C-alpha positions as CSV (number, residue, x, y, z in Angstrom):
1,X,72.2,63.5,-22.4
2,X,70.3,65.0,-19.6
3,X,72.5,67.2,-17.0
4,X,72.0,66.1,-13.4
5,X,72.0,68.1,-10.4
6,X,72.7,66.6,-6.8
7,X,73.6,67.6,-3.1
8,X,77.3,66.4,-2.6
9,X,77.4,64.0,0.2
10,X,79.7,64.7,3.4
11,X,83.1,63.5,4.3
12,X,83.3,59.9,5.5
13,X,86.3,60.4,7.3
14,X,84.3,63.8,9.6
15,X,81.2,64.2,11.6
16,X,80.8,67.3,10.7
17,X,78.7,68.9,7.8
18,X,81.2,70.6,6.0
19,X,81.3,70.9,1.7
20,X,78.1,70.0,1.4
21,X,76.0,72.6,1.7
22,X,75.3,73.8,-1.9
23,X,74.6,72.1,-5.2
24,X,76.5,70.7,-8.4
25,X,75.1,71.3,-11.7
26,X,77.0,68.7,-13.4
27,X,76.7,67.9,-17.7
28,X,76.8,63.6,-18.7
29,X,79.4,62.1,-20.6
30,X,77.7,62.1,-24.3
31,X,81.1,60.1,-26.0
32,X,83.0,57.5,-24.8
33,X,86.0,57.2,-23.4
34,X,88.4,55.9,-24.9
35,X,92.4,55.1,-24.2
36,X,94.9,56.6,-25.5
37,X,97.5,53.9,-27.6
38,X,100.6,55.2,-26.1
39,X,99.2,55.8,-22.6
40,X,96.7,53.5,-22.2
41,X,94.9,56.6,-20.4
42,X,91.3,57.2,-21.0
43,X,90.2,60.6,-22.3
44,X,87.6,62.3,-23.8
45,X,86.7,65.0,-26.3
46,X,83.5,65.8,-24.5
47,X,84.9,69.2,-22.4
48,X,81.4,70.2,-21.4
49,X,82.3,66.8,-18.9
50,X,85.0,68.9,-16.8
51,X,82.8,71.5,-16.0
52,X,81.2,71.5,-12.7
53,X,79.0,74.3,-11.0
54,X,78.2,74.6,-7.7
55,X,75.1,77.1,-6.7
56,X,74.1,78.2,-3.4
57,X,69.6,76.4,-3.9
58,X,68.5,73.2,-5.9
59,X,66.0,76.8,-7.8
60,X,69.1,78.2,-8.6
61,X,70.8,75.6,-10.1
62,X,67.4,74.5,-11.9
63,X,66.8,78.2,-13.1
64,X,70.1,78.3,-14.7
65,X,68.9,74.5,-16.8
66,X,66.2,76.6,-17.9
67,X,68.0,79.6,-19.1
68,X,70.5,77.9,-20.7
69,X,67.5,74.8,-22.4
70,X,70.1,71.9,-20.3
71,X,67.8,68.9,-19.8
72,X,68.5,67.8,-16.2
73,X,68.1,65.3,-13.7
74,X,67.3,66.4,-10.2
75,X,68.8,64.1,-6.8
76,X,67.5,64.4,-4.3
77,X,69.7,64.2,-1.2
78,X,69.5,60.7,1.0
79,X,67.7,61.6,4.9
80,X,70.9,61.5,6.9
81,X,70.1,59.2,9.9
82,X,71.7,60.4,13.1
83,X,73.4,57.8,15.4
84,X,72.9,57.5,18.5
85,X,76.7,57.2,20.2
86,X,77.9,57.6,23.7
87,X,81.5,58.0,24.9
88,X,80.8,55.7,28.5
89,X,79.5,53.0,26.6
90,X,83.1,52.8,25.5
91,X,83.6,51.1,29.0
92,X,79.9,50.0,29.9
93,X,81.0,46.8,31.8
94,X,78.3,43.8,29.7
95,X,79.5,45.6,26.2
96,X,78.9,42.9,23.9
97,X,83.2,43.3,22.0
98,X,86.3,43.4,23.8
99,X,88.0,46.6,24.4
100,X,91.3,46.1,22.3
101,X,93.3,48.8,24.2
């Protein structure tokens, strides 16, 4: 299975772009996960899926994959669509929703 190179999405709880300016190199799972008969936890014998490497640029991640002979797939980041917001719109007359405070 090929590895996956992607840029992580930003945190939905914050408006900033912190911790999303790097690329992640992650191996895809090759074997099926199985349930432990005693505890019921899922596990796998493939330990390479536990490794996530981070790179500053896409070129560095691709160079690593080529150097080690690992097939990879690049997932392009989705475009950021900024939403225009104004604090004063919360209090304007004729707003479409009622103020609930």
